[in-house]
C-alpha positions as CSV (number, residue, x, y, z in Angstrom):
1,M,0.2,0.1,-0.1
2,D,3.1,2.3,0.4
3,I,3.4,2.4,-3.5
4,I,0.0,3.1,-4.2
5,S,-0.4,6.2,-1.6
6,E,2.9,7.7,-2.8
7,I,1.2,7.4,-6.4
8,L,-1.7,9.0,-5.1
9,E,0.4,11.8,-3.0
10,T,2.5,12.2,-6.3
11,D,-1.0,13.0,-8.3
12,R,-1.8,15.4,-5.5
13,L,1.1,17.3,-5.7
14,A,0.4,17.9,-9.5
15,D,-3.1,19.0,-9.1
16,E,-2.1,21.0,-7.3
17,K,0.9,22.2,-9.4
18,I,-1.1,22.4,-12.4
19,I,-3.9,24.4,-9.9
20,A,-1.5,26.6,-9.2
21,A,0.4,27.1,-12.8
22,H,-3.6,27.6,-14.2
23,R,-4.1,30.5,-11.4
24,R,-0.3,32.0,-12.6
25,Q,-1.1,31.7,-16.3
26,A,-4.4,33.8,-15.1
27,E,-2.5,35.8,-13.6
28,L,-0.3,36.4,-15.8
29,E,-2.9,37.3,-18.6
30,Q,-4.2,39.7,-16.6
31,K,-1.2,41.6,-15.7
32,T,-0.3,41.2,-19.8
33,D,-4.0,42.2,-20.6
34,S,-3.4,45.4,-17.9
35,E,0.3,46.2,-19.5
36,I,-1.4,46.7,-22.7
37,A,-4.4,48.7,-21.8
38,S,-1.7,50.6,-19.9
39,M,0.5,51.0,-22.9
40,R,-2.8,51.7,-25.2
41,S,-3.5,54.4,-23.4
42,E,-0.3,56.2,-23.3
43,V,0.2,55.8,-26.7
44,E,-3.6,57.6,-27.1
45,E,-2.4,60.5,-25.3
46,K,1.0,61.2,-26.9
47,A,-0.7,60.5,-30.2
48,Q,-3.4,63.5,-29.8
49,A,-0.9,65.9,-27.6
50,Y,1.3,65.7,-31.2
51,K,-2.2,65.8,-33.1
52,K,-2.8,69.3,-31.1
53,K,0.7,70.6,-31.4
54,L,1.0,69.8,-35.6
55,E,-2.7,71.3,-35.7
56,S,-1.6,74.7,-33.6
57,R,1.2,74.7,-35.4
58,T,-0.3,74.0,-39.1
59,K,-2.8,77.4,-37.9
60,A,-0.3,79.5,-36.9
61,E,1.7,78.8,-40.5
62,T,-2.1,79.0,-42.8
63,D,-2.8,81.6,-40.5
64,A,0.5,84.1,-40.6
65,Q,0.5,82.8,-45.0
66,L,-3.2,84.4,-45.1
67,S,-2.1,86.9,-43.5
68,K,0.8,87.5,-45.9
69,A,-1.5,87.3,-48.3
70,E,-3.8,89.4,-47.7
71,K,-1.6,92.1,-47.2
72,E,-0.1,91.2,-50.7
73,E,-3.3,92.1,-51.9
74,Q,-4.3,95.2,-50.1
75,E,-0.8,96.2,-51.2
76,K,-1.9,94.8,-55.4
77,I,-5.0,96.9,-55.2
78,A,-3.8,100.0,-53.1
79,K,-1.6,100.1,-57.2
80,I,-3.9,99.5,-59.1
81,D,-5.7,102.3,-57.5
82,D,-2.5,104.6,-57.2
83,L,-2.4,104.1,-60.8
84,Y,-6.0,104.6,-62.0
85,A,-6.1,107.6,-60.0
86,S,-3.4,108.9,-61.7
87,K,-3.8,108.0,-65.4
88,H,-7.6,108.2,-66.0
89,K,-8.2,111.2,-66.8
90,K,-5.9,110.6,-70.3
91,W,-7.4,107.1,-70.7
92,E,-11.3,109.1,-70.3
93,K,-9.8,111.1,-72.9
94,V,-7.6,108.7,-74.9
95,I,-10.9,106.3,-75.2
96,T,-13.2,109.5,-76.4
97,E,-10.9,110.4,-78.8
98,K,-10.9,106.8,-80.7
99,I,-14.5,106.6,-80.3
100,I,-15.3,110.1,-81.6
101,S,-13.0,109.6,-84.6
102,G,-14.4,106.1,-85.1
């Protein structure tokens, strides 16, 4: 009976080790899932921060380019207005003479 007792004891110990291994596996899986969720959250936060930084920089660059374009447009309009103010009498005379002379 001594051998049977030893076999039963060995079987019981093996069962305990298997149960402990399954518990440890479950703990490691839970820890891994938790670490993955934490990493995912961290990566998402970094991505959002980078996105905001890019949006801010892009907006600033766009605003600067838009301001420059508006200024250049105003300068061109001012030059055209100045040209018209200085030449419109002459142009009107030339056009009128061409209409009259046919």
